[in-house]
N, C-alpha and C positions, 0 to 999 in steps of 0.2 A: 582806506584800502591801500596796501603797499603795492608798488608797481616797479618793475624793472624798466628803466627808461629806454634801453635799447629795444626791448621787446615791444614796449608801447609805441615807440616811434615806428618800428617796422609794421605794427598793426595798423596804425593810422595812415602811413604812407601807402600801404597796399589795399586798405579797405575804405579809407575815406571817412567822412563824418557828415551827418545830416545837420543842416542849419535852418531847416524849414520853420522851426519854432522860435527863431530869434526875432525879436521885435524890430531890429534894424539889421538888414542883411549887409554883411561886409562885402566890399568890392573885390572882384577877382578877375583875372585876365581870361580871355576866351581864345587867345592865340599868341603867337610870338615865339621867341626862343625859350629853351628851358622848360620849366614846369608851367602848364596852364591850368586854369580851373582850380585855383588854390587859395587857401588862406594861411596865414602864418601864426602859429601858436607857440608860446613859450611855456615849457613844463619843467619846473625845477631847474631853471637856468639853461635848459637845452631848447633848441629851436626845431620846429618841424613844419614842413611845407605840406599841408593836408589837402588832399583833393576833396572838392565839394560837388563836382559835376562828373558825369559819366554813368552809364548803366550799372557798373559795379558798385557804385556808391549807394544805390537803392537797396542793396542787400546788406549794407554795413550795420553792425550792431551799435555803432557809436553815434552819439548825438551831442550837440553843443547847445547848452541852455544859458540864458543870461538873466541877470537881475540887476537893473541899473547898469553900471559899467563893469560888473563882475561877470566872469564866465566860468562855467563848470562843465566838465566832460563826463558823460554817462555812457555806460555800456549795458545794453539790454535793460535800460531803465534804472540801473544801479550806479550810484555815484562812484566815479573813479578818482578824480582830483580836480582842483581848481587850476585854471590856466589863464594866461594873459594873451589877449588877442592884439596883435600888432597890425594896425591899419596901414596900408601903403600910402605913400605920398607921391603924387604925380606932379611933374613939371611939364609945362606945355609951351607951345610955340605957335604963333599965327602964321599959317602958310597960305599960298594962293587958293588952296582947297579947304580952308577953314582952320580952326584951332585944333591942333593935334598934339598928342603926347610924345615927348621925346626922351624922357628920363623918369626913373622910378626908384623910390626907396622901398625895399621890402625887408622881410624879417625885422630884426630890431634896428640894425644900423648898416645895412648893405645897400650902397648906391649902385644902381645898374642901368645900363642902356645898351641898345643894339645900334651900332654905327651905320651899317647897311642893312635895311630891311628887305633886301632882295637876295636871291641866291641863284647862281648859274645852273645849279642842279634842277631847280624848278623850271627854268627856261628850257632845259633839255629833257624834261619829263623824267628825271632821275632823282627826284627829291627823296630824302629819308621819309619813310612812310609814317613815322610818328611825329613829324615836324609840322608845326603850325606857323612857321616864320612869316610867310607872305599873307596869311590870313589876317595878320595884324595891320596890313597896309591901309585898311579902312580908317583906322584911327591913329596910326603911328607915322612919324616923319620918315620918308624913305631913305634919306641920307642926311646925316646930322653934322652940324658944324662943331668943331672942337671947342671953340670959345663958348658956345651955348651950353655944351655939356659941362665944361669947367665951371661956368657960373652957377649952374644948378648944383653941382657937387659941393661948391663952396657954401651955398645956401643950406644944403642938407647938413653939412658939417657944423655950421653955426648953430643949428638947433639940436645937435647931438645925435643925428640920424645917419651919419656917414663915417664910420670908422675905417672903411675900406671901399674900393670901387671895383665893379666888374664891367668890363667892356666885351660885348659879344658882336658877332657880325655874320651875315650870310656870305658865302664864298662868292667872290667876284670873278668875272672872266679875266680881268687883269689883277693878278695876285699882287703885283707891285702897287697898283693904285689902292688896293685894299689895305696893304701893310702901311703905306705912307700916311693914309688918313688915320689909321689906328695909332701910329707913332706920334703924329701931331696931337692927337687927343690925349695920349698919355702925358706928353710934355705940358699941354695946356692945363690939365688937372693938377699936376705936381707944381706948376707955377703958382696956382691959386691956393692949394691946400696940401699939407704934408700928410698924406695917407697912402697906404699901399695900393697899387693898381694891379688888378688881375685881368688877364686877357684870355679869351676863348677863341681859338682859331683852328681851321683845318690844317692838316699836315701839308708840307710843301714838297714838291719835286726839287725845286731850287732852294736848298736849305740856307743859302746865304741870306735869304729874306728874313730869317729868324734874327740875324744880327741887328737888323733895323728896329727890332722890338726890345732891345736890351734895356731900355728905360723902365720896362715893366718889372714888377716885383715877383709875380707868379704867373704861371700859364697853364691852361688846359689845352691839350691837343687830343681831342676825343676820338677814340677808335670805335666806341659804342658796343662792339662785341668782338670776341676772339674767334668765333665760329665763322669760317670763310663762307659757308653756304648761307648762313643767316645774314652775314654782312652783305653779300651780293643781292639777296632777296629784299632786305629791308632798307639798305643804304646803297643803292646801285651806283649813285654818283661818287660817293666817297670810296667805294670799293675798288675804284680804278687804281688806288694806291694800296699795296699789299701790306701785310703785317710788318715785314722787314723794313719797309720805308717808314712806318710809324716808329719802329725801334730807332732808326737813324735820327728821326726828328726829335724823339725824346732825349737821346744821348746828347745831341747838339744843344738842345734847350737847357739841359742840366749843366753843360759846360758854360753856358752864358749866364744863367740865373742862379745856379747853385743847387746843391742837394736839398731835397724836401720841398722844392719850389715848383716842381713840375708834376702835373697830375693828368688823369684822363678819366672821363666819364665812361663807365661800363653799364649799359642798360641791361637790367636783369629781367628775364621773363619773355624774351623774344623767341623762345624755342631752342635756345643754344644747348650744345652738348656740354655736359658737366665736365668730363675729362679734358676736353679741348679748352674749356674755360679755366680750369685749374692750371693747366700747363701755360696758358697765356698769362695768367696772373703771376706765376713764378718768373717767367721771362721778363715781364714788365717791372716787377718789384726788384728783381735782382740787379737792375741797372739804376735803381733809385727813384722810380716813378710811383706816386701815390695812386692807387686804383680807387676812384670814387664810384662806388657801387650804388646805383639808384634803380628803383623798380620802374618797369615800363609804365608810362602814363601818357598815352597819346593825346594830342590836342583834339578837341571836337572838330568834326568835319575833315578829318584826315583818314587815309585808308585803314588805319588800325584803331579808329576811334572807339569801336565797340569791343576791343580786346581787353580782357581783364588783366590787372597786374598779377605778379606771381604770388604765391603763398608767402606770408611773412616768415615762416620757418626756413623756407628756401633762401630768401634774401639774407636772413641772419646767418645761415650756414656758410654762404659765400663770404660774408663779412668776417666770419670767424677764420676762415681759411686765409683771407687777405690779411687779417690782423696778425696771424701767426707768421705769415711770410714777411710782413713788414718788420716784425721783431727779429726774425732770422737774418734779414739783410740790412738791419739798422736803418730802416726808413721810418721816420717819425712824423705823422701828420700834425702833431701838436706844435711843431716848429714852422709850419707853413705860415706865410705872412699875410695872405689875403685871398679872397675869392670863395669859391664853393666849399673848399675844405674847411676854411675858417667859419663860414656861415653854418655849414653842416646841417642845414634844414632839410635837404633832400635825401639824406642817407643816414642810417644808424651806424655807419662805419666807425666814427670816432668814439661813440659810446661803447661799441664792442671792443675797440682797441684799448680803451682806458679801463675796462673792467678788471 
């Protein structure tokens, strides 16, 4: 059966896949930053972060079947294609509270970890409603040592599973402390292994802090949504900084890291207004920022846990608009050096752009 990879990725990202008939269940996260409840599939050289938990997955027509170490994707019982399942690799550390995970290789070769597993917005009751960051504290190291992370990155690189690294963090009360530990971690990794380092961090009121992160190769400063009403409702802590402040952060980050090395996650399916979203996309892209469009996928046990992702066609429609805008303003995601845009498992954006 022939398939359009962008359409298939959108379908899998928004509908998920059943794994109940697999003889050996793959491991997946139940909390943390980014996408939770996922497995990583490779389809014709493209990677996709497929949800396997959530009520919406129960209605999915897709299922994954295995025979020995081979995996095949089916839709309504009909064969779609063969896929490769990439199992995550976890690196652990013994803490006073037991052995805990502190780094992870996901997708094919993306090394990632969260430096601070706490967030001031959680402390203040203003956490993003789709975020499961502190739910992972049960098994994750709360604050990670740069040398431990660098050692794990080097080990992952040695076995061919770390072509780039992603560092995320919860927002700290002291943004300076947050930035200084991230900067030390970037330096520690680069001292051990020559790979691009991507960072994910909240926008700053004091943009001079961005300069302390200049050793990074790429950066995500995630606004999540352009719709101010949705932003205030879903991300009440982050919404303290308005769109214009994000624009200033993106512009300064581009000055520091270069064109095509700055991106922002846009969560699709939060109830955002289409016209506001299109206008926001154009403003963002016009200054050189890559809009990394991902469908809503709330972590389990969060306020939006039972909300379904958007329809695949809606996601693809926004990716098409974003791709046209990137061509108009000479923004090229294919020249991004590392991180979510390179991994591309959580969005069909690059596949749409490259059509």
